[in-house]
GUFIDO-490711 format. One line per 5 residues: number of its first residue (from 0); their letters; for each residue x, y, z of N, C-alpha, C. Coordinates in steps of 0.001 Angstrom, whole numbers. Example, Ala and Ser with C-alpha at 12.3 -4.5 7.8 and 13.67 -1.06 7.14 Angstrom:
GUFIDO-490711
0	as	13190/-5690/7800/12300/-4500/7800/13200/-3300/7800 ~ 12850/-2250/7080/13670/-1060/7140/12900/30/7870 $
This chain:
GUFIDO-490711
0	xxxxx	24025/-73435/-43211/24433/-73178/-41820/24886/-71730/-41641 ~ 25729/-71268/-42579/26218/-69896/-42479/25075/-68895/-42627 ~ 24086/-69279/-43463/22931/-68412/-43638/22131/-68305/-42342 ~ 22006/-69439/-41636/21290/-69435/-40359/22020/-68583/-39333 ~ 23337/-68725/-39283/24126/-67923/-38345/24011/-66438/-38674 $
5	xxxxx	23958/-66142/-39969/23813/-64744/-40375/22470/-64180/-39940 ~ 21420/-64987/-40017/20093/-64538/-39589/20062/-64319/-38078 ~ 20718/-65226/-37355/20785/-65058/-35898/21514/-63772/-35546 ~ 22621/-63538/-36255/23387/-62321/-35997/22567/-61072/-36306 ~ 21852/-61089/-37415/21043/-59936/-37796/19857/-59731/-36864 $
10	xxxxx	19324/-60830/-36325/18146/-60740/-35460/18496/-60256/-34059 ~ 19611/-60779/-33520/19940/-60492/-32124/21139/-59566/-31931 ~ 22014/-59479/-32922/23272/-58741/-32726/23548/-57793/-33889 ~ 22524/-57049/-34298/22719/-56009/-35305/23315/-54803/-34594 ~ 24624/-54633/-34743/25330/-53629/-33947/24943/-52206/-34327 $
15	xxxxx	24453/-52011/-35538/23983/-50682/-35917/22729/-50309/-35110 ~ 21817/-51286/-34960/20603/-51039/-34180/20949/-50878/-32700 ~ 21865/-51711/-32218/22278/-51623/-30812/22902/-50261/-30525 ~ 23755/-49796/-31446/24389/-48489/-31255/23357/-47367/-31299 ~ 22292/-47550/-32066/21274/-46515/-32184/20403/-46419/-30933 $
20	xxxxx	20117/-47556/-30315/19219/-47557/-29159/19968/-47395/-27837 ~ 21264/-47674/-27833/22028/-47653/-26586/22019/-46296/-25874 ~ 22144/-45165/-26581/22109/-43877/-25860/20831/-43668/-25058 ~ 19683/-44035/-25627/18420/-43876/-24908/18339/-44837/-23730 ~ 18873/-46043/-23911/18883/-47005/-22812/19722/-46489/-21642 $
25	xxxxx	20843/-45861/-21967/21753/-45398/-20919/21238/-44128/-20249 ~ 20726/-43192/-21032/20335/-41901/-20473/18940/-41906/-19850 ~ 18051/-42753/-20332/16680/-42791/-19813/16401/-44093/-19073 ~ 16627/-45210/-19744/16273/-46501/-19164/17072/-46878/-17930 ~ 18383/-46689/-17990/19236/-47077/-16867/18946/-46280/-15596 $
30	xxxxx	18861/-44941/-15652/18524/-44204/-14426/17159/-44580/-13858 ~ 16168/-44772/-14739/14837/-45142/-14256/14838/-46537/-13639 ~ 15594/-47446/-14220/15694/-48793/-13656/16307/-48758/-12264 ~ 17398/-48014/-12115/18062/-47935/-10814/17184/-47211/-9788 ~ 16539/-46119/-10211/15666/-45387/-9286/14498/-46257/-8841 $
35	xxxxx	13909/-46966/-9778/12791/-47843/-9450/13236/-48963/-8523 ~ 14435/-49489/-8760/14963/-50559/-7906/15225/-50057/-6492 ~ 15768/-48842/-6377/16061/-48285/-5052/14767/-48016/-4288 ~ 13795/-47376/-4948/12513/-47092/-4290/11813/-48381/-3855 ~ 11798/-49362/-4731/11161/-50644/-4411/11872/-51328/-3254 $
40	xxxxx	13193/-51248/-3249/13963/-51881/-2175/13700/-51207/-829 ~ 13598/-49880/-836/13307/-49167/413/11936/-49577/959 ~ 10955/-49659/66/9620/-50116/489/9702/-51547/1007 ~ 10440/-52382/289/10583/-53771/700/11275/-53930/2040 ~ 12292/-53104/2295/13029/-53185/3563/12129/-52796/4736 $
45	xxxxx	11393/-51706/4573/10523/-51231/5666/9428/-52261/5972 ~ 8698/-52667/4945/7620/-53637/5157/8192/-54987/5573 ~ 9306/-55369/4954/9921/-56650/5282/10359/-56753/6725 ~ 10909/-55665/7264/11330/-55679/8662/10136/-55802/9598 ~ 9068/-55069/9284/7859/-55157/10109/7295/-56573/10092 $
50	xxxxx	7235/-57158/8910/6714/-58523/8785/7641/-59518/9483 ~ 8956/-59301/9385/9913/-60199/10027/9756/-60197/11547 ~ 9528/-59023/12110/9290/-58933/13553/8019/-59700/13910 ~ 7005/-59584/13063/5773/-60331/13301/5980/-61822/13201 ~ 6792/-62257/12231/7069/-63685/12077/7835/-64248/13272 $
55	xxxxx	8650/-63409/13886/9453/-63846/15035/8711/-63733/16358 ~ 7514/-63175/16318/6743/-62980/17542/6204/-64311/18082 ~ 6059/-64361/19383/5460/-65540/20000/3943/-65497/19935 ~ 3413/-64327/19629/1965/-64160/19554/1432/-64715/18238 ~ 503/-65641/18345/-103/-66233/17155/-875/-65195/16357 $
60	xxxxx	-1466/-64219/17053/-2222/-63176/16388/-1356/-62283/15513 ~ -81/-62110/15864/840/-61326/15043/1513/-62190/13985 ~ 1828/-63418/14364/2583/-64289/13469/1749/-64777/12279 ~ 482/-65076/12518/-362/-65660/11465/-561/-64734/10264 ~ -1002/-63473/10451/-1173/-62612/9270/133/-62349/8532 $
65	xxxxx	1231/-62280/9269/2524/-62076/8611/2899/-63289/7767 ~ 2618/-64479/8301/2903/-65697/7544/2018/-65791/6312 ~ 757/-65408/6436/-152/-65418/5286/348/-64455/4212 ~ 767/-63261/4650/1297/-62266/3708/2472/-62842/2926 ~ 3424/-63432/3637/4623/-63965/2989/4263/-65106/2039 $
70	xxxxx	3419/-66005/2473/3063/-67158/1639/2337/-66732/368 ~ 1433/-65769/490/674/-65324/-678/1577/-64589/-1668 ~ 2364/-63643/-1175/3193/-62841/-2084/4308/-63660/-2708 ~ 4795/-64661/-2004/5822/-65517/-2587/5221/-66580/-3492 ~ 3944/-66856/-3313/3292/-67880/-4111/2730/-67375/-5432 $
75	xxxxx	2354/-66101/-5476/1780/-65537/-6693/2882/-65192/-7705 ~ 2609/-65332/-8994/3576/-64873/-9997/3793/-63370/-9876 ~ 5023/-62937/-10021/5332/-61515/-9883/4540/-60671/-10862 ~ 4414/-61156/-12086/3731/-60377/-13117/2260/-60163/-12769 ~ 1654/-61150/-12106/249/-61023/-11691/101/-59979/-10590 $
80	xxxxx	1012/-60003/-9628/957/-59043/-8525/1167/-57621/-9030 ~ 2129/-57440/-9923/2383/-56112/-10486/1148/-55595/-11211 ~ 507/-56460/-11963/-664/-56043/-12723/-1833/-55728/-11802 ~ -2050/-56568/-10781/-3171/-56353/-9863/-3013/-55037/-9106 ~ -1810/-54770/-8611/-1587/-53551/-7834/-1516/-52327/-8739 $
85	xxxxx	-725/-52423/-9794/-503/-51272/-10656/-1710/-50873/-11482 ~ -2456/-51865/-11961/-3640/-51574/-12755/-4920/-51663/-11937 ~ -4935/-52591/-10982/-6157/-52836/-10228/-6552/-51718/-9288 ~ -5587/-51139/-8581/-5907/-50084/-7621/-6553/-48867/-8290 ~ -5971/-48336/-9367/-6642/-47203/-10028/-8020/-47566/-10571 $
90	xxxxx	-8157/-48775/-11129/-9452/-49188/-11662/-10484/-49285/-10544 ~ -10038/-49736/-9358/-10942/-49878/-8221/-11263/-48543/-7554 ~ -10676/-47473/-8070/-10942/-46160/-7500/-9956/-45735/-6442 ~ -8939/-46564/-6171/-7923/-46225/-5175/-6725/-45588/-5870 ~ -6962/-44472/-6503/-5910/-43770/-7239/-5091/-42923/-6276 $
95	xxxxx	-4263/-43600/-5486/-3498/-42917/-4442/-2467/-41952/-5014 ~ -2012/-42228/-6227/-953/-41416/-6819/-1391/-40840/-8165 ~ -2675/-40599/-8290/-3169/-40032/-9538/-3007/-40998/-10691 ~ -2551/-40459/-11797/-2397/-41281/-12991/-953/-41706/-13240 ~ -63/-41360/-12340/1347/-41712/-12518/1564/-43185/-12201 $
100	xxxxx	1967/-43993/-13186/2179/-45419/-12939/3488/-45713/-12222 ~ 4378/-44718/-12154/5702/-44954/-11588/5620/-45340/-10111 ~ 4783/-44612/-9355/4641/-44911/-7922/4012/-46275/-7710 ~ 3011/-46618/-8543/2381/-47932/-8421/3375/-49044/-8734 ~ 4260/-48779/-9682/5276/-49760/-10038/6211/-50019/-8854 $
105	xxxxx	6657/-48933/-8203/7552/-49075/-7049/6864/-49812/-5908 ~ 5607/-49482/-5656/4867/-50141/-4584/4661/-51623/-4894 ~ 4301/-51925/-6134/4052/-53309/-6510/5293/-54168/-6304 ~ 6424/-53709/-6820/7660/-54482/-6663/8093/-54501/-5202 ~ 7926/-53363/-4501/8311/-53312/-3092/7521/-54284/-2238 $
110	xxxxx	6210/-54386/-2483/5379/-55315/-1722/5779/-56757/-1991 ~ 6114/-57048/-3242/6571/-58401/-3578/7875/-58709/-2853 ~ 8846/-57808/-2986/10160/-58061/-2401/10118/-58081/-884 ~ 9145/-57388/-289/9025/-57387/1172/8820/-58795/1707 ~ 8093/-59627/958/7853/-60995/1409/9157/-61787/1473 $
115	xxxxx	10019/-61573/497/11307/-62277/489/12275/-61678/1514 ~ 12269/-60357/1625/13144/-59717/2602/12723/-60047/4019 ~ 11426/-60254/4230/10947/-60613/5567/11578/-61910/6038 ~ 11689/-62881/5145/12305/-64153/5513/13795/-63984/5775 ~ 14438/-63095/5017/15858/-62822/5239/16052/-62166/6604 $
120	xxxxx	15246/-61156/6890/15336/-60487/8185/15000/-61439/9329 ~ 13993/-62278/9134/13597/-63229/10187/14766/-64138/10545 ~ 15460/-64633/9528/16620/-65489/9788/17691/-64735/10572 ~ 17880/-63456/10229/18873/-62667/10945/18474/-62410/12385 ~ 17213/-62076/12617/16738/-61801/13976/16833/-63047/14856 $
125	xxxxx	16488/-64181/14285/16507/-65417/15070/17915/-65968/15256 ~ 18898/-65406/14546/20280/-65868/14701/20976/-65227/15896 ~ 20378/-64179/16456/20972/-63524/17628/20892/-64479/18820 ~ 22000/-64637/19500/22076/-65586/20608/21113/-65216/21736 ~ 20453/-66235/22255/19484/-66011/23326/20152/-65457/24578 $
130	xxxxx	21442/-65789/24745/22153/-65288/25918/22229/-63778/25938 ~ 22419/-63175/24785/22473/-61717/24715/21115/-61104/25014 ~ 20076/-61761/24534/18722/-61259/24798/18410/-61360/26291 ~ 18763/-62498/26885/18512/-62686/28315/19323/-61700/29145 ~ 20560/-61418/28694/21397/-60458/29426/20781/-59062/29366 $
135	xxxxx	20280/-58696/28196/19642/-57377/28057/18405/-57279/28936 ~ 17634/-58338/28996/16430/-58340/29811/16782/-58273/31296 ~ 17880/-58941/31677/18287/-58931/33078/18782/-57562/33522 ~ 19215/-56750/32554/19667/-55394/32861/18503/-54411/32947 ~ 17297/-54919/32756/16117/-54077/32895/15596/-53502/31588 $
140	xxxxx	16143/-53942/30458/15670/-53446/29175/14325/-54089/28834 ~ 13420/-53298/28297/12119/-53821/27892/12267/-54659/26622 ~ 11195/-55342/26265/11227/-56142/25036/11458/-55263/23815 ~ 10790/-54110/23792/10942/-53199/22659/12375/-52673/22562 ~ 12965/-52316/23716/14339/-51807/23729/15328/-52895/23322 $
145	xxxxx	15090/-54106/23797/15955/-55222/23424/15894/-55474/21926 ~ 14695/-55407/21387/14523/-55601/19949/15231/-54495/19164 ~ 15092/-53264/19654/15628/-52108/18927/17138/-52007/19012 ~ 17701/-52246/20185/19116/-52000/20390/19998/-53249/20320 ~ 19416/-54413/20492/20215/-55649/20525/19922/-56542/19320 $
150	xxxxx	18658/-56895/19151/18312/-57914/18155/18407/-57372/16728 ~ 17722/-56256/16456/17682/-55742/15084/19071/-55345/14562 ~ 19888/-54574/15317/21206/-54200/14772/22079/-55407/14430 ~ 22115/-56401/15315/22932/-57572/15041/22342/-58430/13926 ~ 21015/-58583/13950/20365/-59409/12938/20519/-58835/11547 $
155	xxxxx	20355/-57518/11416/20475/-56875/10102/21905/-56981/9577 ~ 22879/-56774/10456/24277/-56851/10024/24623/-58233/9475 ~ 24040/-59262/10039/24346/-60621/9597/23705/-60977/8263 ~ 22661/-60267/7881/21974/-60611/6628/22215/-59571/5531 ~ 23177/-58683/5723/23450/-57673/4704/23840/-58286/3348 $
160	xxxxx	24710/-59309/3307/25026/-59893/1999/23808/-60464/1268 ~ 22993/-61343/1886/21816/-61827/1155/20813/-60715/844 ~ 20765/-59684/1685/19866/-58563/1422/20337/-57792/186 ~ 21649/-57632/58/22193/-56997/-1136/21945/-57860/-2360 ~ 22044/-59175/-2183/21738/-60082/-3275/20299/-59969/-3722 $
165	xxxxx	19407/-59693/-2781/17996/-59503/-3136/17813/-58256/-3981 ~ 18661/-57259/-3772/18583/-56042/-4570/18854/-56337/-6043 ~ 19704/-57322/-6297/19966/-57738/-7680/18691/-58268/-8312 ~ 17918/-59033/-7548/16652/-59556/-8056/15646/-58434/-8288 ~ 15718/-57392/-7460/14819/-56248/-7641/15120/-55546/-8962 $
170	xxxxx	16402/-55407/-9283/16782/-54782/-10548/16154/-55536/-11717 ~ 16221/-56852/-11667/15641/-57645/-12748/14119/-57585/-12732 ~ 13535/-57457/-11558/12073/-57406/-11451/11495/-56118/-12031 ~ 12318/-55069/-12136/11810/-53810/-12686/11348/-53969/-14137 ~ 11807/-55011/-14805/11408/-55224/-16201/9918/-55529/-16327 $
175	xxxxx	9273/-55891/-15213/7859/-56246/-15263/6941/-55032/-15335 ~ 7455/-53860/-15033/6571/-52700/-14935/6146/-52165/-16304 ~ 6639/-52774/-17380/6183/-52355/-18708/4674/-52554/-18852 ~ 4112/-53433/-18008/2672/-53679/-18035/1867/-52439/-17687 ~ 2461/-51532/-16913/1713/-50409/-16371/1678/-49208/-17306 $
180	xxxxx	2310/-49297/-18443/2244/-48201/-19403/2945/-46948/-18937 ~ 4233/-47055/-18676/5007/-45905/-18226/5071/-44839/-19316 ~ 5173/-43594/-18897/5332/-42512/-19860/6724/-42573/-20482 ~ 6942/-41769/-21512/8213/-41810/-22238/9403/-41544/-21321 ~ 9250/-40582/-20420/10356/-40237/-19526/10518/-41224/-18374 $
185	xxxxx	9518/-42069/-18144/9567/-43003/-17017/9997/-44414/-17423 ~ 10146/-44649/-18711/10418/-46011/-19166/11771/-46517/-18675 ~ 11784/-47778/-18251/13035/-48397/-17816/13643/-49189/-18980 ~ 14682/-49946/-18705/15454/-50593/-19761/14601/-51483/-20659 ~ 13817/-52344/-20040/13059/-53300/-20840/11999/-52614/-21706 $
190	xxxxx	11323/-51618/-21149/10280/-50920/-21901/10838/-50267/-23155 ~ 11975/-49592/-23003/12596/-48939/-24152/13031/-49975/-25183 ~ 13663/-51041/-24713/14147/-52071/-25627/12995/-52771/-26342 ~ 11913/-53034/-25629/10770/-53701/-26239/10132/-52834/-27318 ~ 9953/-51555/-27027/9368/-50653/-28018/10246/-50571/-29267 $
195	xxxxx	11550/-50469/-29063/12468/-50390/-30205/12461/-51683/-31001 ~ 12356/-52813/-30303/12331/-54105/-30992/11067/-54257/-31834 ~ 9943/-53798/-31295/8677/-53889/-32038/8685/-52953/-33238 ~ 9148/-51732/-33025/9151/-50755/-34115/10124/-51143/-35236 ~ 11245/-51750/-34862/12238/-52119/-35869/12160/-53548/-36335 $
200	xxxxx	11206/-54331/-35790/11062/-55744/-36158/12393/-56470/-36027 ~ 13091/-56183/-34929/14400/-56780/-34686/14622/-56844/-33182 ~ 15246/-57934/-32714/15408/-58142/-31280/16740/-57633/-30734 ~ 17510/-56969/-31562/18799/-56450/-31094/18668/-55454/-29942 ~ 17618/-54602/-29900/17469/-53714/-28738/17327/-54477/-27428 $
205	xxxxx	16687/-55635/-27465/16586/-56448/-26249/17947/-57000/-25847 ~ 18766/-57312/-26834/20140/-57732/-26542/20907/-56602/-25866 ~ 20710/-55383/-26371/21376/-54226/-25771/20950/-54043/-24320 ~ 19634/-54175/-24066/19148/-54069/-22687/19734/-55182/-21829 ~ 19808/-56388/-22394/20383/-57502/-21648/21826/-57255/-21250 $
210	xxxxx	22589/-56631/-22140/23980/-56314/-21821/24067/-55343/-20647 ~ 23174/-54366/-20617/23182/-53408/-19509/22756/-54063/-18203 ~ 21762/-54938/-18283/21373/-55690/-17079/22555/-56498/-16545 ~ 23275/-57142/-17451/24425/-57950/-17027/25525/-57075/-16426 ~ 25715/-55887/-16988/26718/-54983/-16448/26373/-54541/-15028 $
215	xxxxx	25097/-54528/-14715/24663/-54173/-13362/24739/-55365/-12412 ~ 24221/-56494/-12850/23999/-57611/-11931/25222/-58506/-11723 ~ 26007/-58752/-12767/27137/-59683/-12624/28183/-59159/-11643 ~ 28657/-57897/-11759/29618/-57416/-10760/29048/-57425/-9342 ~ 27768/-57073/-9209/27154/-57084/-7886/27081/-58503/-7329 $
220	xxxxx	26826/-59477/-8187/26762/-60867/-7737/28108/-61325/-7185 ~ 29174/-61015/-7910/30509/-61394/-7436/30872/-60653/-6152 ~ 30480/-59396/-6063/30761/-58615/-4855/30033/-59199/-3646 ~ 28771/-59591/-3840/27998/-60183/-2749/28605/-61525/-2323 ~ 29015/-62339/-3290/29629/-63628/-2960/30918/-63435/-2170 $
225	xxxxx	31736/-62470/-2585/32980/-62194/-1857/32686/-61687/-452 ~ 31660/-60872/-320/31259/-60333/983/30808/-61460/1904 ~ 30030/-62386/1370/29551/-63511/2177/30712/-64382/2629 ~ 31679/-64627/1736/32841/-65436/2122/33647/-64743/3208 ~ 33816/-63418/3073/34585/-62676/4076/33895/-62707/5433 $
230	xxxxx	32561/-62528/5425/31829/-62574/6688/31847/-63971/7276 ~ 31827/-64987/6414/31911/-66355/6901/33236/-66636/7555 ~ 34317/-66130/6952/35640/-66318/7540/35757/-65562/8853 ~ 35192/-64355/8890/35249/-63561/10128/34486/-64264/11234 ~ 33327/-64852/10871/32539/-65567/11869/33254/-66793/12382 $
235	xxxxx	33950/-67500/11471/34675/-68704/11879/35835/-68352/12806 ~ 36529/-67254/12503/37631/-66831/13367/37123/-66416/14739 ~ 35968/-65721/14744/35411/-65289/16019/35053/-66489/16887 ~ 34459/-67528/16273/34093/-68714/17034/35324/-69440/17519 ~ 36419/-69432/16680/37634/-70093/17092/38269/-69381/18278 $
240	xx	38208/-68035/18240/38784/-67267/19357/38020/-67532/20650 ~ 36691/-67697/20513/35890/-67977/21720/36257/-69341/22302 $
């Protein structure tokens, strides 16, 4: 039994290997992971909002393609979508960003996350009270102005906590871009840890990467939960005052 525990410790928790790989994970992998997550999230927010407006439209011609987009991107495995976009576009001759896989990685994850963010935004847009929309229309505001100044600001504010929670999922999704063959300077946490694990025939580098992922995601998860509770209490007080 003790021998088995010793093997587990040596395989997953060799602190000498973890200490050796940790500087590269922190100085190269961590910044690239965060940058990739931010870029992907920005792409996801922009596309997601556009799709959400389409999903909320009364026009079947606008709603149908948006629904198809969401269903397909949410139905496909993330790893398949990343590979198709990141590897498929250059192979098909659509080398929009040359040979740099970093941009394709951001686009691939952003397009995936847009499908999930679209549903979050849609819920927020549809939560705006119809009375406010009718009041804006009665004041002579056009549909576009009502959407821009009334619906979107209120809808987005109400879904900020779940939207921030989605960013946590984006951070974890960045681990999939190892498929695209990032350059040495572009590698994120998982890519660096995987290479070190293969070269050293030991999984401790993956443990080190896992610790960094947890340091990013766990505090953010608790912060998002606290934010949601606070907004829930504020909403309950507002309804009570009314």
